[in-house]
C-alpha positions in Angstrom: 0.0 0.0 0.0 1.4 3.4 -0.9 2.6 5.5 2.1 0.2 8.4 1.2 -2.8 6.0 1.1 -1.8 4.4 4.4 -1.5 7.8 5.9 -4.9 8.8 4.7 -6.5 5.6 6.0 -4.8 6.1 9.4 -6.0 9.7 9.6 -9.6 8.6 8.7 -9.4 6.0 11.4 -8.2 8.5 14.0 -11.0 10.9 12.9 -13.7 8.3 13.3 -12.4 7.3 16.8 -12.4 11.0 17.8 -15.9 11.6 16.5 -17.2 8.4 18.2 -15.5 9.4 21.5 -16.9 12.9 21.2 -20.5 11.5 20.8 -20.0 9.2 23.7 -18.8 12.1 25.9 -21.7 14.4 24.9 -24.2 11.6 25.5 -22.7 10.8 28.9 -22.6 14.5 29.8 -26.2 15.1 28.8 -27.5 13.4 31.9 -24.9 14.8 34.2 -26.1 17.3 36.8 -25.4 20.9 36.1 -22.5 22.5 37.8 -23.0 25.2 40.5 -21.6 28.7 40.4 -18.3 28.3 42.3 -18.8 31.8 43.8 -21.9 30.7 45.7 -21.5 28.8 48.9 -24.6 26.7 49.7 -25.0 24.9 53.0 -27.6 23.7 55.5 -27.5 24.1 59.3 -28.3 21.2 61.6 -31.8 22.5 62.2 -32.6 22.7 58.4 -32.1 26.4 57.7 -30.4 26.7 54.3 -28.0 29.5 53.3 -26.8 30.7 49.9 -23.9 33.1 50.2 -22.0 35.0 47.4 -19.2 37.5 47.9 -19.6 40.4 45.5 -18.1 43.9 45.6 -20.7 45.8 43.6 -21.7 48.0 45.3 -18.6 48.2 47.4 -18.8 48.1 51.2 -22.4 46.8 51.3 -24.3 43.6 51.9 -27.8 42.6 50.7 -29.7 40.1 52.8 -32.9 38.2 51.9 -34.7 35.7 54.0 -37.0 33.5 51.9 -39.7 31.6 53.9 -41.1 28.9 51.6 -44.7 29.6 52.3 -47.3 32.0 51.0 -50.9 32.3 50.2 -51.3 28.8 48.9 -50.9 27.4 52.4 -53.7 29.5 53.8 -56.8 27.5 55.0 -60.3 28.6 54.1 -61.1 31.6 56.1 -57.4 32.7 56.1 -57.3 34.3 52.7 -54.8 37.2 52.9 -53.2 36.1 56.2 -49.7 35.3 54.7 -49.4 38.9 53.4 -50.9 40.3 56.6 -48.4 38.4 58.6 -45.6 39.9 56.5 -46.8 43.3 57.7 -46.7 42.1 61.3 -43.0 41.5 61.1 -42.5 45.3 61.2 -44.6 45.6 64.3 -42.2 44.2 66.8 -40.1 41.2 67.6 -38.2 39.9 70.6 -35.1 42.0 70.1 -36.7 44.9 68.2 -39.8 46.1 70.2 -42.6 47.9 68.4 -41.6 51.5 67.6 -37.8 50.8 67.8 -37.3 48.8 64.7 -37.6 51.5 62.0 -35.8 54.1 64.2 -32.9 51.7 64.7 -32.4 51.0 61.0 -32.8 54.7 60.1 -30.1 55.4 62.7 -27.6 53.4 60.6 -28.6 55.1 57.4 -31.4 52.8 56.0 -34.7 54.0 54.7 -37.8 51.9 55.3 -39.3 50.7 52.0 -36.1 51.2 50.2 -33.5 49.3 52.1 -35.9 47.2 54.3 -38.9 45.6 52.8 -40.8 42.3 52.1 -43.1 40.7 49.6 -45.6 37.8 49.6 -46.4 35.5 46.8 -48.3 32.2 46.4 -45.3 30.1 47.4 -43.0 32.4 49.4 -42.8 35.3 51.8 -39.4 37.0 51.5 -37.9 39.7 53.7 -35.2 42.0 52.3 -32.5 44.1 53.9 -29.7 46.2 52.4 -27.0 46.9 54.9 -25.1 50.2 54.7 -21.7 48.7 55.6 -19.9 45.4 56.1 -18.9 45.8 59.8 -19.5 42.6 61.8 -21.8 44.3 64.2 -24.0 45.6 61.3 -24.2 42.2 59.7 -24.9 40.5 63.0 -27.7 43.0 63.8 -29.3 42.6 60.4 -29.3 38.8 60.7 -30.6 39.0 64.2 -33.6 40.9 62.9 -34.3 38.3 60.2 -34.0 35.5 62.7 -36.4 37.4 64.9 -38.9 37.5 62.0 -38.4 33.8 61.4 -39.3 32.6 65.0 -39.8 35.5 67.4 -42.5 37.9 66.1 -44.5 39.6 68.8 -47.9 39.3 67.1 -49.7 41.5 69.8 -53.4 41.6 69.4 -53.4 45.4 69.5 -50.9 45.5 66.7 -53.0 43.1 64.6 -56.0 45.5 65.0 -53.9 48.6 64.2 -52.5 47.1 61.0 -55.9 45.9 59.7 -56.8 49.3 58.3 -53.5 49.5 56.5 -54.1 46.1 54.8 -57.6 47.0 53.8 -56.5 50.3 52.4 -53.7 48.6 50.4 -56.3 46.2 49.0 -58.6 49.0 48.0 -55.7 51.0 46.5 -55.0 48.0 44.2 -58.5 47.9 42.8 -57.3 49.2 39.4 -57.9 47.8 36.0 -55.1 45.1 36.4 -56.5 43.8 39.7 -60.1 43.8 38.3 -58.9 41.8 35.3 -57.0 39.4 37.5 -60.1 38.9 39.7 -62.2 38.1 36.6 -59.7 35.9 34.8 -58.1 33.8 37.5 -61.2 31.6 38.2 -61.6 31.1 34.4 -57.9 30.6 33.6 -57.3 28.3 36.6 -60.7 26.5 37.0 -61.1 24.5 40.2 -57.5 25.2 41.4 -56.4 26.3 44.8 -54.3 29.1 43.2 -57.4 30.8 41.8 -58.8 31.1 45.3 -55.6 32.3 47.0 -54.5 35.6 45.6 -51.9 36.9 48.0 -53.8 40.2 48.7 -56.7 38.1 50.1 -60.4 38.7 50.6 -61.6 41.8 52.3 -64.2 40.0 54.4 -61.5 37.6 55.7 -59.0 40.3 56.5 -61.7 42.2 58.5 -62.1 39.2 60.9 -58.6 37.7 61.3 -57.5 37.6 65.0 -54.2 37.0 66.8 -54.9 33.3 67.1 -55.2 32.9 63.3 -51.7 34.5 62.9 -50.2 32.3 65.6 -51.6 29.2 64.0 -50.2 30.0 60.6 -46.9 31.3 61.9 -46.1 28.3 64.1 -47.2 25.8 61.3 -45.4 27.2 58.4 -42.4 29.4 59.6 -40.1 26.4 60.2 -36.3 26.1 59.8 -36.5 23.7 56.9 -38.6 26.2 55.0 -36.1 29.1 55.5 -33.3 30.1 53.1 -31.0 33.0 54.0 -29.5 34.7 50.9 -26.5 37.0 51.3 -24.6 38.9 48.6 -22.1 41.5 49.5 -18.6 42.9 49.8 -17.5 40.4 52.6 -15.8 37.0 52.8 -18.1 34.0 52.5 -16.8 32.7 55.8 -17.8 35.8 57.6 -21.4 35.8 56.2 -21.8 32.0 56.9 -20.5 32.5 60.5 -23.0 35.3 61.1 -25.9 33.3 59.7 -24.9 30.3 61.8 -24.7 32.4 65.0 -28.2 33.9 64.5 -30.1 30.9 63.1 -28.5 27.7 64.5 -30.3 27.8 67.9 -33.8 27.8 66.3 -35.4 24.4 67.2 -39.1 24.1 66.6 -41.1 21.3 68.2 -42.1 19.6 65.0 -41.5 19.7 61.2 -43.6 21.7 58.8 -46.4 19.8 57.0 -46.3 19.3 53.2 -47.1 22.4 51.1 -50.6 22.5 49.6 -50.7 22.0 45.9 -51.7 24.5 43.3 -54.4 22.3 41.8 -53.7 23.7 38.3 -54.5 21.4 35.4 -53.6 21.7 31.7 -56.5 22.7 29.5 -58.2 19.8 27.6 -60.0 21.9 25.0 -60.2 25.3 23.3 -61.7 27.7 25.8 -62.7 31.2 24.7 -62.9 34.0 27.3 -64.1 37.6 26.9 -63.5 40.2 29.6 -64.1 43.9 29.6 -63.2 46.9 31.7 -64.1 50.6 31.3 -60.5 51.7 32.0 -58.9 49.6 29.2 -57.9 51.7 26.2 -56.9 48.9 23.8 -57.9 45.3 23.1 -55.6 42.4 23.8 -55.8 38.9 22.6 -54.0 35.9 24.2 -53.6 32.2 23.5 -52.5 30.6 26.7 -51.6 26.9 27.4 -50.5 25.5 30.8 -48.5 22.3 31.5 -46.4 20.8 34.3 -43.0 22.4 34.5 -40.1 20.2 33.5 -37.1 20.2 35.8 -33.8 22.0 34.9 -31.1 19.9 36.5 -29.0 18.4 33.7 -27.2 19.4 30.5 -30.0 17.7 28.5 -32.5 19.9 30.3 -30.6 23.0 29.2 -30.5 21.8 25.6 -34.3 21.2 25.7 -34.8 24.8 27.0 -32.5 26.1 24.2 -34.6 24.5 21.6 -37.6 26.2 23.0 -36.0 29.6 23.4 -34.5 29.7 20.0 -37.9 29.2 18.4 -39.5 31.8 20.5 -36.7 34.3 19.7 -37.2 33.8 15.9 -40.9 34.2 16.0 -40.5 37.4 18.1 -38.0 38.7 15.6 -40.5 38.1 12.8 -43.1 40.0 14.8 -40.8 42.9 15.4 -40.0 43.1 11.7 -43.7 43.2 10.8 -44.3 46.0 13.2 -41.3 47.9 12.0 -42.3 47.5 8.4 -45.9 48.6 9.1 -47.5 45.3 7.9 -48.6 44.0 11.3 -52.3 44.2 12.2 -51.4 44.7 15.9 -49.6 47.4 17.8 -47.5 45.1 19.9 -47.2 41.3 20.2 -45.0 38.5 21.4 -44.8 34.8 22.1 -43.3 33.6 25.4 -42.7 30.7 27.8 -42.5 31.3 31.5 -42.9 29.6 34.9 -45.9 30.1 37.2 -45.7 29.0 40.9 -42.6 26.9 40.2 -44.6 23.9 39.1 -46.5 25.1 36.1 -45.2 26.4 32.7 -47.2 28.9 30.7 -46.9 29.0 26.9 -48.4 32.2 25.5 -48.9 34.2 22.4 -50.4 37.7 22.8 -51.1 40.9 20.9 -52.5 44.3 21.5 -54.5 46.5 19.1 -57.0 49.3 18.8 -60.3 48.5 20.5 -62.2 47.5 17.4 -59.3 45.8 15.7 -59.2 42.7 17.9 -60.2 40.4 15.0 -57.4 41.5 12.8 -54.9 41.3 15.7 -56.0 37.8 16.6 -55.9 36.7 13.0 -52.4 38.1 12.5 -51.2 36.5 15.8 -52.5 33.1 14.8 -50.9 33.5 11.4 -47.5 34.3 12.9 -47.6 31.2 15.2 -49.0 28.8 12.6 -46.5 30.0 10.0 -43.7 28.9 12.3 -45.5 25.7 13.3 -46.3 24.6 9.8 -43.2 25.8 7.9 -40.5 26.1 10.4 -37.5 28.5 10.2 -34.8 29.3 7.8 -31.1 28.4 8.4 -30.3 32.1 8.4 -32.8 32.8 11.1 -31.5 30.0 13.3 -27.9 31.2 12.9 -28.9 34.7 13.9 -30.7 33.3 17.0 -27.7 31.3 18.0 -25.3 34.2 17.6 -27.6 36.5 19.6 -28.1 34.0 22.4 -24.3 33.4 22.7 -23.5 37.1 22.4 -26.0 37.9 25.2 -24.4 35.3 27.5 -20.9 36.4 26.7 -21.8 40.0 27.5 -23.2 38.9 30.9 -20.0 37.0 31.6 -17.9 40.1 30.7 -19.9 42.4 32.9 -20.6 40.0 35.7 -18.2 41.7 38.1 -19.9 45.0 37.7 -23.5 43.8 38.0 -25.4 45.0 41.1 -25.8 42.6 44.0 -29.6 42.9 43.6 -29.3 41.0 40.3 -27.5 38.1 41.9 -29.8 37.8 44.9 -32.9 37.9 42.7 -31.4 35.1 40.5 -30.5 33.1 43.6 -34.0 33.5 45.0 -35.5 32.3 41.7 -33.2 29.3 41.7 -34.3 28.4 45.2 -38.0 28.7 44.2 -37.5 26.5 41.1 -35.2 24.0 42.8 -32.5 24.8 40.2 -28.7 24.8 40.4 -27.3 28.4 40.1 -24.9 28.7 37.2 -22.2 31.4 36.8 -22.2 33.5 33.6 -19.0 31.8 32.5 -20.6 28.3 33.0 -23.6 29.4 30.9 -21.3 30.6 28.1 -19.5 27.2 28.2 -22.7 25.3 28.0 -23.9 27.4 25.1 -20.7 26.9 23.2 -21.0 23.2 23.7 -24.7 22.9 22.8 -25.5 25.5 20.2 -23.5 24.0 17.3 -25.4 20.7 17.4 -28.9 22.2 17.5 -30.6 21.8 14.1 -33.4 23.7 12.4 -35.6 20.7 12.3 -35.3 20.2 16.1 -36.2 23.8 16.9 -39.2 23.7 14.4 -40.5 20.5 15.9 -40.3 21.8 19.4 -42.0 25.1 18.6 -44.8 23.2 16.7 -45.5 21.0 19.7 -45.3 23.7 22.3 -47.6 26.1 20.5 -50.2 23.7 19.1 -53.5 25.6 18.9 -55.5 22.9 20.7 -55.9 22.9 24.5 -55.6 26.6 24.9 -57.5 29.5 26.5 -58.1 32.2 23.9 -58.7 35.4 25.9 -60.0 38.7 24.6 -59.7 41.7 26.9 -61.6 44.8 25.7 -62.5 48.3 26.8 -66.1 49.2 27.4 -66.5 51.9 24.8 -69.4 53.3 22.8 -69.4 52.0 19.3 -67.1 49.0 20.1 -69.1 45.7 19.9 -68.3 43.1 22.5 -68.3 39.6 21.0 -69.7 36.5 22.8 -67.4 33.6 23.7 -68.9 31.6 20.8 -68.1 34.4 18.4 -64.5 34.4 19.6 -64.4 30.7 19.2 -65.6 31.0 15.6 -62.9 33.5 14.8 -60.2 31.2 16.2 -61.5 28.1 14.4 -62.0 29.9 11.1 -58.5 31.3 11.2 -56.9 27.9 12.1 -58.6 26.4 9.1 -57.0 28.8 6.7 -53.8 28.0 4.8 -50.7 29.9 5.8 -47.8 30.8 3.5 -44.2 30.3 4.6 -42.2 33.2 6.0 -40.2 35.1 3.3 -36.8 35.6 4.8 -34.8 38.7 3.7 -31.2 38.7 2.9 -29.2 40.0 5.9 -27.6 43.4 5.1 -23.8 43.4 5.0 -23.5 47.1 5.9 -25.5 49.7 7.7 -25.2 52.1 4.8 -24.7 51.5 1.1 -22.3 54.4 0.9 -20.4 55.4 4.1 -20.6 59.1 4.9 -17.6 61.3 4.5 -16.0 61.9 7.9 -16.0 65.3 9.4 -13.5 67.1 11.6 -13.4 68.4 15.2 -13.5 72.2 15.2 -13.6 72.7 19.0 -12.9 70.6 22.1 -13.2 71.5 25.7 -13.1 69.6 29.0 -15.4 70.2 31.9 -13.6 69.1 35.0 -16.4 69.0 37.6 -18.3 66.4 35.6 -15.2 64.9 34.0 -16.8 65.3 30.6 -15.4 66.4 27.2 -17.5 68.5 24.8 -16.7 68.3 21.1 -18.1 70.4 18.3 -17.9 68.8 14.9 -17.7 70.4 11.5 -21.4 69.8 10.8 -22.3 71.6 14.1 -23.1 68.4 16.0 -22.1 68.5 19.6 -20.8 65.5 21.4 -20.6 65.1 25.2 -18.4 62.2 26.3 -17.4 60.8 29.7 -15.4 57.6 30.3 -16.8 55.3 33.0 -15.9 51.7 33.6 -18.6 50.9 36.2 -20.4 48.8 33.6 -17.7 46.8 31.8 -18.0 46.5 28.0 -21.0 48.8 27.7 -21.5 52.1 25.8 -24.6 54.2 26.4 -25.6 56.6 23.6 -28.4 59.3 23.8 -29.1 61.3 20.7 -31.2 64.5 20.9 -32.7 65.9 17.7 -34.4 69.3 17.8 -36.4 68.5 20.9 -36.9 64.8 20.1 -35.2 62.0 22.0 -34.1 58.6 20.5 -34.1 56.2 23.5 -30.9 54.2 24.1 -31.1 50.6 23.0 -32.6 48.3 25.6 -31.2 44.7 25.6 -33.8 42.2 24.7 -34.7 39.4 27.1 -35.8 36.0 25.9 -39.0 35.8 28.0 -40.4 39.0 26.5 -40.9 40.3 23.0 -38.3 42.6 21.4 -41.1 45.2 21.4 -41.2 45.1 25.2 -44.8 44.0 25.2 -46.0 41.5 27.8 -49.8 40.9 27.6 -51.8 41.5 30.8 -52.8 37.9 31.6 -49.2 36.8 31.5 -48.9 38.6 34.8 -50.4 35.6 36.5 -48.3 36.3 39.6 -49.9 39.4 41.2 -47.3 41.6 42.8 -47.6 43.4 46.0 -45.8 46.7 46.9 -42.1 45.9 47.5 -42.0 42.8 45.4 -39.1 42.4 43.0 -39.6 42.4 39.2 -40.0 39.0 37.7 
């Protein structure tokens, strides 16, 4: 055999072995558990209290503390509706080490402002207390954690304080009776029929709040505020060891008599048919149409789970990009629209398509929305679209990795709290980039198309129309809405016509100008430049946000808003339909 032929055969054999080994490694890694962000220290005390601690120096010299209690309105009994949120308020009415009237004054004495640095929020499945410490001195950290430990097991819950706070709770509920709350009250029983979640909005029922007594609070408090349901989150400019030591000091002695009972289930079931809903409100100014499906949430624990999620997100990204293009070109029959996937209550996933239009244009908006979804379902995506989606996904992750050190502590602690709620493993930005680089090249157009087609099938969905009550705007019946949906689904849909991606922003680059004047303003550390075309430029160098440039252009009184990075769970238009806000937020709650 000729040497060159032997060499080629040897090289081919080596290549096949390498390819086979690579497939074996990828297959083996697919079921491997995801790594954990090495910057986060996770531990559990002997009594069951869990802590997640992350050293982070932005902002410098400060520590953010959250205490998540894994119970909320879902665990309320009949006749207790609103108690979990009411109890959250009682935490500020006095504890063993912070008597009533002294708590707020103490924290104000060290530079904190109630509502800004010290707050809380209640949801269906958690009650979380937040505290931002002004410095990292051991005594400040110890005092902050003592306060949180007091909330966990040593609230005063005086009968007179319960009565005094009642009017505050009722006024808060009345203040929330705006259009969004009214729509929520109307839609929840319809969207979540027969479920416990539909009957347990965190704000509660006015008639229940009016009659709750101290014994009701003590019963809920002693039942659900237990060590194994508490997670202390700490992110700040201090060593992990110091934060863990302070947490241990303040929480390790808590030993309740018995373990907490099992959480009560949501009772949410997937839809088994097409369900049309029509709701109206006099304060609405536009019509919105939604197509919502619910299903049990899949876990996110392995590399294979991440790959599955990538298949879903890439499809959503491409459809939202098409929607944005239609709006930009003026061919869309809606003002705003998007498709999205999200998590509700940790156990349920929502898959939604929604659009907003002028009050009387709901039929056209719904028709256009169904067309957009069905076009992707029936005809899939172009190779060019998928490559753009992959590049954008990786670029976003790389940007997060580059700027991670300058991100605010609040971003990390929110992400940590979300991971705790979902039972997920927290990944660092670098770990996410590595996973994407490993997984994205092997994802095919056929896989993404098949995933989107299955996830956004038109059957087993609630089709919801929200409309204003306006003169001259006809309100359709539910059956009329069903007819529009069924008629549109029976229509043929043409494939998407992809456009060639431009290779340059401008066909002919402009001729560069010159600088005719330049001055420096020392107090603001800015440089002002006047160009030859009379354009003025104001520039300041800042490295607080690594790898970012912010540009604001003012034109004769008009302002072009700086570019806002797009997030995968919302449309590029920034629109999120009203019914997607299935998790009602109370004052002080963090953005989702």
